[in-house]
C-alpha positions as CSV (number, residue, x, y, z in Angstrom):
1,M,279.7,413.1,82.6
2,K,280.6,412.0,86.1
3,R,283.7,410.8,86.6
4,Y,284.5,408.3,89.6
5,K,287.5,408.8,91.6
6,T,289.5,405.3,91.4
7,I,292.8,404.2,93.2
8,F,294.8,401.8,91.0
9,I,297.6,400.0,93.3
10,T,299.9,398.1,91.6
11,E,303.7,396.4,91.9
12,R,304.2,396.1,88.2
13,G,306.5,398.2,86.0
14,L,305.3,401.5,83.6
15,R,304.8,398.9,80.5
16,H,301.9,397.4,82.2
17,Q,300.8,400.3,84.2
18,Q,300.2,402.0,80.7
19,A,298.4,398.9,79.2
20,A,295.7,399.3,82.3
21,L,295.3,402.9,81.7
22,N,294.9,402.7,77.8
23,A,292.0,400.2,78.6
24,A,290.4,402.2,81.4
25,P,286.8,403.7,80.6
26,P,286.4,407.6,80.7
27,E,284.0,407.0,83.4
28,L,286.9,406.4,85.8
29,E,289.4,409.0,87.0
30,I,292.4,406.9,88.0
31,T,295.2,407.7,90.0
32,M,297.9,405.0,89.7
33,L,300.0,404.2,92.5
34,R,303.1,401.8,92.4
35,Q,303.8,400.1,96.0
36,P,302.6,403.2,97.9
37,D,303.6,403.1,101.5
38,R,300.6,403.6,103.9
39,A,301.4,407.2,104.8
40,S,301.1,408.1,101.3
41,L,298.0,406.2,100.0
42,L,295.9,406.7,103.1
43,P,295.1,410.5,101.8
44,H,294.2,409.1,98.3
45,L,291.7,407.2,99.9
46,A,289.9,410.0,101.4
47,D,287.7,410.6,98.4
48,A,288.4,407.3,96.6
49,E,285.3,405.5,95.2
50,Y,286.9,402.5,93.6
51,L,289.8,400.7,94.8
52,I,291.7,398.4,92.4
53,S,294.7,396.1,93.8
54,E,296.5,394.1,91.3
55,R,297.5,390.8,92.4
56,T,298.4,391.3,96.3
57,G,298.5,393.5,98.9
58,T,297.1,393.9,102.4
59,I,293.8,396.1,102.4
60,D,293.2,396.2,106.1
61,R,290.5,398.1,108.3
62,E,292.3,401.1,108.8
63,M,292.5,401.8,104.8
64,I,288.6,401.2,104.6
65,Q,287.9,403.3,107.4
66,A,289.9,406.1,105.5
67,A,287.9,405.6,102.4
68,P,284.3,406.8,103.8
69,Q,283.2,406.9,100.1
70,L,284.4,403.5,99.0
71,K,282.1,401.4,96.9
72,L,284.0,398.5,95.8
73,I,287.3,396.9,96.2
74,Q,288.6,394.8,92.9
75,R,291.2,392.5,93.5
76,L,292.9,391.8,90.0
77,G,293.8,387.9,90.7
78,S,292.2,385.4,92.5
79,L,293.7,385.7,96.1
80,T,291.8,387.8,98.7
81,Y,293.1,386.6,101.9
82,D,294.8,389.8,102.4
83,I,292.0,392.1,102.2
84,D,289.9,392.3,105.5
85,T,286.3,391.3,104.2
86,S,284.8,391.5,107.6
87,A,285.8,395.4,107.5
88,A,284.5,395.6,103.9
89,K,280.9,394.0,104.8
90,A,280.7,396.3,107.7
91,A,281.1,399.5,105.8
92,G,279.2,398.5,102.9
93,V,282.0,398.1,100.4
94,A,281.9,395.1,97.8
95,V,284.8,393.1,97.4
96,C,285.3,390.9,93.8
97,Y,288.2,389.1,92.7
98,W,289.0,388.9,88.7
99,P,290.8,385.9,87.1
100,V,293.7,387.5,84.9
101,G,293.9,385.6,81.5
102,T,297.5,386.1,81.1
103,V,298.2,384.8,84.3
104,I,296.4,381.5,83.6
105,R,297.8,380.9,80.5
106,V,301.5,381.5,82.0
107,A,300.5,378.6,84.4
108,E,299.3,376.4,81.7
109,H,302.5,377.0,80.0
110,L,304.5,376.1,82.9
111,V,302.6,372.7,83.1
112,M,303.4,372.2,79.5
113,Q,307.2,372.9,79.9
114,M,307.2,370.5,82.8
115,L,305.2,367.7,80.9
116,A,307.5,368.1,77.6
117,L,310.6,367.8,79.9
118,S,309.5,364.8,81.7
119,K,308.3,363.1,78.4
120,K,311.6,364.3,76.7
121,L,308.9,365.6,74.1
122,R,311.6,367.1,71.4
123,E,313.9,364.2,71.5
124,S,310.9,361.7,71.3
125,E,309.1,363.7,68.4
126,A,312.2,364.0,66.1
127,I,312.6,360.2,66.4
128,A,309.2,359.7,65.2
129,L,309.3,362.0,62.6
130,A,312.6,360.5,61.2
131,A,310.9,357.3,60.9
132,S,314.1,355.4,60.8
133,T,314.5,352.0,59.7
134,E,317.4,351.4,62.4
135,W,314.4,350.4,64.8
136,G,313.6,347.1,62.9
137,L,311.0,346.0,60.7
138,S,307.6,347.7,60.8
139,R,304.6,345.5,61.3
140,R,300.8,346.4,61.1
141,S,299.6,347.3,64.8
142,D,296.4,345.2,66.5
143,E,295.5,344.3,69.7
144,D,298.4,342.1,70.4
145,T,301.0,343.4,67.9
146,F,302.6,346.8,68.8
147,A,306.1,347.7,69.4
148,Y,306.1,349.7,72.8
149,N,309.0,352.2,73.0
150,W,310.7,350.9,69.9
151,S,313.4,353.6,70.3
152,N,314.2,352.4,73.7
153,R,314.1,355.8,75.3
154,Q,314.8,355.9,79.0
155,N,313.5,358.1,82.0
156,V,310.5,359.1,80.1
157,E,308.1,359.8,83.1
158,G,305.5,362.3,84.0
159,L,304.5,364.5,86.9
160,W,302.7,361.9,89.1
161,Q,304.6,361.8,92.4
162,R,307.1,364.4,91.5
163,T,308.0,367.3,93.7
164,I,307.7,370.6,92.2
165,G,309.1,373.8,93.7
166,I,307.7,377.1,92.9
167,M,309.8,380.3,93.4
168,G,308.7,383.7,93.0
169,F,305.5,382.7,94.3
170,G,302.4,385.1,93.4
171,E,299.4,384.9,91.3
172,I,300.9,382.9,88.7
173,G,302.0,380.5,91.4
174,T,298.7,380.3,92.8
175,E,297.7,379.3,89.3
176,L,299.9,376.8,88.7
177,A,299.4,375.1,92.2
178,R,295.7,375.0,91.2
179,R,296.3,373.2,87.8
180,L,298.8,370.8,89.5
181,K,296.2,369.8,92.4
182,G,294.9,366.4,91.8
183,W,298.1,365.4,89.6
184,G,299.6,363.5,92.8
185,C,302.4,366.2,93.0
186,T,303.9,367.4,96.1
187,V,304.2,371.4,95.4
188,L,306.5,373.3,97.5
189,Y,307.0,376.8,97.8
190,N,308.8,379.8,99.5
191,K,307.8,383.7,100.0
192,R,309.2,386.3,102.4
193,R,305.5,386.3,103.8
194,R,304.1,383.0,104.4
195,L,300.4,382.3,103.2
196,P,297.7,381.7,105.8
197,L,297.2,377.8,106.5
198,E,293.7,378.1,104.7
199,V,295.3,379.2,101.6
200,E,298.0,376.5,101.7
201,Q,295.2,373.8,102.3
202,E,293.1,375.0,99.5
203,L,296.0,375.1,96.8
204,G,297.7,371.8,98.2
205,L,301.1,373.9,99.1
206,T,303.7,373.0,101.5
207,Y,305.9,376.0,102.7
208,V,309.6,374.8,103.0
209,D,312.9,377.2,103.5
210,S,314.6,378.0,100.2
211,D,317.2,375.2,100.7
212,T,314.4,372.6,101.0
213,L,313.0,374.0,98.0
214,F,316.0,373.4,96.0
215,S,317.5,370.0,97.3
216,Q,313.9,368.4,97.1
217,S,312.4,369.4,93.9
218,D,312.4,367.4,90.7
219,Y,311.0,370.4,88.8
220,I,312.0,374.4,89.9
221,A,309.5,376.7,88.4
222,N,310.9,380.0,88.3
223,L,308.7,382.9,88.5
224,L,310.8,385.6,90.0
225,P,310.4,389.2,88.8
226,Y,313.5,391.3,87.6
227,F,314.8,393.5,90.2
228,K,318.5,394.4,90.9
229,E,318.5,391.9,93.7
230,T,317.2,389.0,91.4
231,D,319.7,389.9,88.1
232,L,321.1,386.5,87.3
233,L,320.3,385.0,90.7
234,I,319.9,381.5,89.1
235,D,323.7,381.0,88.8
236,A,326.0,378.0,88.9
237,A,326.0,378.5,92.8
238,F,322.5,378.1,92.7
239,I,322.0,375.4,90.3
240,A,324.6,373.4,92.5
241,K,321.9,373.3,95.4
242,M,319.6,371.8,93.1
243,K,318.8,368.1,93.1
244,D,320.7,366.2,91.0
245,G,318.6,365.1,87.7
246,A,316.1,368.0,88.5
247,A,314.8,370.4,85.6
248,L,314.3,374.0,85.4
249,V,311.1,375.5,83.9
250,S,311.1,379.3,83.7
251,C,308.2,381.9,82.9
252,G,309.7,384.5,85.3
253,A,312.2,387.6,84.2
254,G,314.8,386.2,81.8
255,G,317.7,388.4,83.3
256,V,317.0,386.1,86.6
257,I,319.0,383.2,85.0
258,D,322.6,382.9,84.0
259,E,322.0,381.0,80.8
260,A,325.6,379.8,80.4
261,A,325.5,378.3,83.7
262,L,322.4,376.7,83.2
263,A,323.3,375.1,79.9
264,A,326.5,373.8,81.3
265,A,324.4,372.1,84.2
266,V,322.2,370.3,81.4
267,Q,325.2,369.4,79.2
268,S,326.9,367.9,82.3
269,G,323.8,365.9,83.2
270,K,323.6,367.9,86.9
271,L,319.8,369.0,85.5
272,N,317.9,366.8,83.5
273,G,316.4,369.4,81.1
274,A,315.5,373.2,81.3
275,A,312.7,374.9,79.6
276,L,312.7,378.6,79.1
277,D,310.0,381.1,77.9
278,T,312.0,384.5,78.6
279,F,315.8,385.3,78.0
280,E,318.4,388.0,79.3
281,W,318.4,389.3,75.7
282,E,315.2,389.3,73.8
283,P,314.7,388.6,71.1
284,I,317.0,385.8,71.8
285,K,320.2,385.9,70.6
286,A,321.9,383.5,68.1
287,D,324.9,382.8,70.6
288,N,322.9,381.4,73.4
289,P,324.0,378.6,74.3
290,L,320.9,376.7,75.3
291,I,320.2,377.0,71.6
292,G,322.9,374.9,70.5
293,L,321.9,372.2,73.4
294,A,318.5,372.3,72.0
295,K,319.5,371.8,68.2
296,Q,322.1,368.8,69.6
297,G,319.3,366.7,71.1
298,Y,319.3,367.7,74.9
299,N,316.2,368.1,76.8
300,V,315.7,371.7,76.2
301,L,312.7,373.5,75.4
302,L,312.7,377.2,74.0
303,T,309.7,379.4,73.5
304,P,309.7,383.0,72.2
305,H,308.3,384.8,75.3
306,I,304.6,383.8,74.5
307,A,303.5,382.1,77.6
308,A,301.0,384.7,78.2
309,G,299.4,384.5,75.0
310,A,299.8,386.9,71.8
311,T,298.0,390.1,73.5
312,A,300.1,390.1,77.1
313,A,300.1,393.7,77.2
314,A,297.7,394.8,74.8
315,A,294.8,397.3,75.9
316,E,292.3,394.9,75.2
317,E,293.6,392.4,77.8
318,R,293.1,394.8,80.5
319,L,289.3,395.7,79.7
320,G,288.7,393.3,82.3
321,D,290.4,395.3,85.2
322,F,287.4,397.7,84.9
323,A,284.5,395.5,84.1
324,N,283.0,395.2,87.8
325,L,283.5,398.8,88.3
326,L,281.3,399.8,84.9
327,S,278.9,397.1,86.4
328,H,278.5,398.7,89.6
329,I,278.3,402.1,88.2
330,Q,275.6,401.0,85.7
331,G,273.6,399.2,88.4
332,Q,274.5,395.5,87.0
333,P,275.5,392.0,89.0
334,L,278.8,391.8,89.7
335,K,281.0,388.8,89.0
336,Y,283.1,387.1,91.2
337,Q,282.1,388.7,94.2
338,V,283.3,387.8,97.6
339,V,281.3,390.2,99.9
């Protein structure tokens, strides 16, 4: 059986790399490279027939010309602005993107987190489930008989006309912005390398500096990965820069947040609420201060690291990484083709 030389470029750690390799079909001879510099990458491209780029990473004319046998560039994710599609077309190389299910589910989870906090969902549900007589006599509802907000909840709003700041803007941030577009939100972002204007316009994004993002956002969505530089980055000093009454939602790395500082900010009223799907210690420890606040009725929503779904790192979730490559080998139509 012929095996096709495939270069797989990723920014992700060993666990995610292995999940992808476990799903790879035998037709592909894969070389996995994590954040390679150009000097080390170019020799690998000399005989490469397929190039997989996970989420982001510049693929320019020089790289394409260094790969004379290249047939297909597969971007895992939805952004292709950093791929020189003109050079690829001139070289006869197809370019495709591939939506990532886990990424989309995390973006959906973030929307749920923000909605739950904005509606004070846990508190409101607890009141409804209690069915207490303290709120007065119940009467059967009809067109003109109902008891709107019978428990007299305050500051129960929504996301319309709110400002949402995205930290750690990447593929998940992209899908979050897509889902918020049309909701009447202002979506702010900051990253080291600003997106092209046309991408900002497509996604409805406004680029701002970090201090502006912190001070103007009603909701900050944390999507920062874990690195030494981001360890407990969201601490008391960080939270002090946030807008009073704002809320923090997080599906980024758990070790990025000082959970004690976050709990103190919610308890003091500095923040209106917090929703986390990841934690510094997993499974979550019983002494996590956010658990106590949630049990006391504060606007805190905690979920057990399930935003990406039940199969976030399973091999079957990664089969799509290679679907277009197999289609190309078998002479079948490609999906999500750009050029």
